[in-house]
Each structure stands twice: as structure tokens, then as C-alpha cells.
C-alpha positions in Angstrom: 57.8 53.9 7.4 54.7 55.4 5.7 52.4 57.5 7.9 48.8 56.5 8.4 46.0 58.7 7.2 45.2 59.8 10.7 48.9 60.8 11.4 49.0 62.8 8.1 45.8 64.6 8.9 46.9 65.5 12.4 50.2 66.7 11.0 48.5 68.8 8.4 46.2 70.4 10.9 49.1 71.1 13.3 51.2 72.8 10.5 48.3 74.5 8.9 49.7 73.6 5.5 49.1 71.0 2.8 51.5 70.5 -0.1 52.6 74.2 0.1 49.0 75.4 0.5 47.8 77.2 3.6 44.6 75.8 5.1 41.5 78.0 5.3 39.0 77.8 8.2 36.5 75.7 6.2 39.3 73.3 5.2 40.3 72.9 8.8 36.8 72.1 9.7 36.7 69.4 7.0 40.0 67.8 8.1 38.9 67.9 11.8 35.7 66.0 11.0 37.9 63.5 9.0 40.2 63.0 12.0 37.4 62.7 14.5 35.2 60.2 12.7 36.8 58.6 9.7 40.6 58.7 9.9 41.0 55.2 10.9 38.8 53.7 8.1 40.8 51.0 6.3 39.6 52.3 2.9 42.3 55.0 2.9 45.1 52.4 3.2 43.5 50.5 0.3 43.3 53.6 -2.0 46.8 54.6 -1.1 48.2 51.1 -1.8 46.5 51.1 -5.2 48.0 54.6 -5.9 51.4 53.4 -4.8 51.1 50.4 -7.2 50.5 52.8 -10.1 53.9 54.3 -9.4 52.8 57.8 -10.5 53.2 59.5 -7.2 55.8 60.1 -4.6 55.1 57.5 -1.8 55.8 59.9 1.0 53.0 62.3 -0.3 50.3 59.8 -1.1 48.1 60.6 1.9 48.6 64.3 1.4 47.6 64.0 -2.3 44.4 62.3 -1.4 43.6 64.9 1.2 44.3 67.7 -1.4 41.9 66.1 -3.9 39.2 66.0 -1.2 39.6 69.6 -0.3 39.7 70.6 -4.0 36.5 68.7 -4.7 34.9 70.7 -1.9 36.2 74.0 -3.4 34.7 73.0 -6.8 31.3 72.1 -5.2 31.2 75.6 -3.6 31.9 77.2 -6.9 29.3 75.2 -8.7 26.7 76.1 -6.1 27.4 79.8 -6.7 26.9 79.3 -10.5 30.6 78.8 -11.6 31.6 75.4 -13.0 35.4 75.3 -12.9 35.5 71.9 -14.6 33.8 72.9 -17.7 35.9 76.2 -17.8 39.0 74.1 -17.6 37.7 71.8 -20.4 36.9 74.8 -22.6 40.3 76.3 -22.1 42.0 73.0 -22.8 40.0 72.6 -26.0 40.8 76.1 -27.1 44.5 75.4 -26.5 44.3 72.2 -28.6 42.5 73.9 -31.5 45.1 76.7 -31.4 47.9 74.1 -31.6 46.1 72.4 -34.5 45.9 75.8 -36.3 49.7 76.2 -35.7 50.3 72.7 -37.1 48.3 73.6 -40.2 50.3 76.7 -40.7 53.5 74.6 -40.5 52.1 72.1 -43.0 51.3 75.0 -45.4 54.9 76.2 -45.0 56.3 72.8 -46.0 53.9 72.6 -48.9 55.4 75.9 -50.2 59.0 74.6 -49.3 58.6 71.9 -51.8 58.5 74.5 -54.6 61.9 75.9 -53.6 64.9 73.7 -53.8 67.0 76.0 -51.6 64.6 75.5 -48.6 64.2 71.8 -49.3 68.0 71.3 -49.4 68.4 73.2 -46.1 66.1 70.6 -44.3 67.6 67.8 -46.3 71.1 68.6 -45.0 70.3 69.7 -41.4 67.5 67.3 -40.3 68.4 63.7 -39.6 65.5 61.6 -38.6 66.3 58.8 -36.0 67.1 55.5 -37.5 68.3 52.1 -36.2 72.0 51.1 -36.5 71.0 48.6 -39.2 69.3 51.2 -41.3 72.2 53.6 -40.8 74.6 51.0 -42.2 72.7 50.7 -45.4 73.6 53.4 -47.9 70.5 55.0 -49.5 69.7 57.8 -51.8 67.0 60.2 -50.8 65.3 63.0 -52.8 66.3 66.5 -51.6 62.5 67.1 -51.1 61.9 64.1 -48.9 62.4 65.9 -45.6 60.0 68.8 -46.4 57.5 66.2 -47.6 57.8 64.2 -44.5 57.4 67.3 -42.4 54.4 68.5 -44.3 52.7 65.1 -43.7 53.7 65.0 -40.0 52.0 68.4 -39.4 48.9 67.5 -41.4 48.4 64.5 -39.2 49.4 66.4 -36.1 46.6 68.9 -36.9 44.0 66.2 -37.4 44.9 64.4 -34.2 44.8 67.6 -32.2 41.4 68.4 -33.5 40.3 64.8 -32.7 41.7 65.3 -29.2 39.9 68.6 -28.8 36.5 67.0 -29.7 33.2 68.8 -29.5 32.5 71.9 -27.4 32.2 70.7 -23.8 28.8 71.0 -22.2 27.7 70.8 -18.6 26.9 67.1 -18.1 26.9 66.8 -14.3 25.7 68.5 -11.2 22.1 68.7 -12.6 19.7 69.7 -9.8 17.3 72.5 -9.1 18.1 72.0 -5.4 21.2 74.0 -4.6 22.2 71.9 -1.6 21.9 68.8 -3.8 23.8 70.5 -6.6 26.7 71.1 -4.3 26.7 67.5 -3.1 26.6 66.2 -6.8 29.4 68.5 -7.8 31.6 67.1 -5.0 30.8 63.5 -5.9 31.5 64.0 -9.6 34.8 65.8 -8.9 35.9 63.3 -6.2 35.1 60.2 -8.3 37.3 61.6 -11.1 40.0 62.5 -8.7 40.1 59.0 -7.1 40.2 57.3 -10.5 43.1 59.6 -11.4 44.8 58.9 -8.1 44.6 55.1 -7.8 43.3 53.9 -11.2 40.1 52.6 -9.6 36.6 53.9 -8.9 35.5 53.8 -5.2 31.9 54.9 -4.5 32.5 53.9 -0.9 35.4 56.2 -0.4 33.6 59.0 -2.2 30.5 58.5 0.1 32.7 58.8 3.2 34.3 62.0 1.9 31.0 63.5 1.0 29.7 62.7 4.4 32.6 64.5 5.9 32.3 67.4 3.5 28.7 68.0 4.2 28.4 66.7 7.7 25.6 64.3 6.7 25.2 60.6 6.0 25.8 59.8 2.3 26.2 56.2 1.2 27.6 54.4 -1.8 24.2 54.0 -3.3 23.6 57.7 -3.3 26.9 58.2 -4.9 26.0 55.7 -7.6 22.6 57.4 -8.2 24.4 60.8 -8.4 26.7 59.5 -11.1 23.9 58.3 -13.4 23.4 60.2 -16.6 20.8 63.0 -16.2 18.9 62.3 -19.4 17.2 59.3 -20.9 19.4 59.6 -24.0 22.6 59.6 -22.0 21.4 56.5 -20.0 20.5 54.6 -23.2 24.0 55.4 -24.6 25.7 54.2 -21.4 23.7 51.0 -21.6 24.7 50.5 -25.3 28.3 51.0 -24.4 28.1 48.6 -21.5 28.9 51.2 -18.8 
């Protein structure tokens, strides 16, 4: 039988651990507020049911995973308030990794361009590299050029490099958390992080759930409308683009 959110919160507080992580004092305060005021809200069961339907998570840890997301969103908001945006740092690192992989793919493509000039290298790949084929294709005898494999590998790595650079995209820029008020900045950071986490967790956006969690995190009343406004693009240009894209 699946534990309720309240039972999971109580168990986590009792053990002092969550998914192998030890709880800090501020995290315990967060979870105590959750237990005392919002643990019985039916929204948690709805989100967990959606996450279960996705089939991406172990069913026994669904409540714990959602709790971890909430605590991590709070950690992110504290970092943003102090001037460090861990989300953009992660995006920058991921982009750098993708671009480095694209450079490696280019290097491999250049190697196979050169391999086409040397029959010994081409023959090595021709003899030792069998590409997957269907049984029907395997049954049909065919003659292939000794240079075919190195040509295929060159094309593969050229396309791989293009796709990796496309995936990397442009240099990420801060596009959320915009506020001169530091307390509001912290709340905005939590909301932006938590909305992404819930979408990742259950495949759906829930401004209502994020509002409840923000209320718990900051010990204040935050409603779904405030969440919606916080998620609006911060510039006129971005808002116009969203309207054009229908979002």
C-alpha cells in the first residue's frame, strides 16, 4: 500500500533522512510546516498519481521525490538571493559539454575524411564494422565499396556535430528571478524552480501546488495567481514572443 504524503513527511522527519540526504535545520522547519498545515491536501495525491502514470519513477519513492524537489527548490532560491544562480550555471556547464562533444565529433569526421585516402584504414573498418541490418537485408547478397564504412562514419559524425551544436543552442542568459526586491527574488526563484520540477515529475504544470509549496517555504500566503504572474516573461519582447507562440 502506498504511503500518504503525511505519513511520508512524518517518517522523513523521524529518520532525519530523505533519499540518502540528511536533513538540515531549515529543511526540518520546512517539512514541519508542511505536516502541520498542508500534508492532507488532496493535490499531492493527484500529482503523485500523474507521476505514477508516467512510469518514470519508482512508485515507493514518489512522495519522497516530490519532497526532495521542494527542498531543492528552496535551496536554489537561497542561492539566487545571495547572488548565485545554480540553474544558469548548470545550463552553462551543459552547453559547454555539448559543444566539447561536437568538437570531438568534428575531429572524428576529419579522421574518416583522411581515412578515405588510405585503403588500408578503409579496409580495416570495412572488415570489422558490421552495421545492423534486418534478416531480409542480410539474406540478400550485395557488393559494397571498401570505402563505404569510412564514408558512412564521416557522414555520421558530421551530422552528430551539427545536432550537438543545435542542442547546445545559444549562450544561456538569466531569464527568471528578475526583481530588485531580494525577498521577492527568492520567492520568484523558488516558483520558477518548482514549476519546472513538477512538470518534470508528473508531466503537468500545477500553479496551485507550487503556490502551496511556496507558502510553506516562505511561511506566507501565496496563491496560484501570484505564481502565474511570477512566471510571466520579464520583458515586453518576451511577452510578445510568448503570445506569438500561443503560450
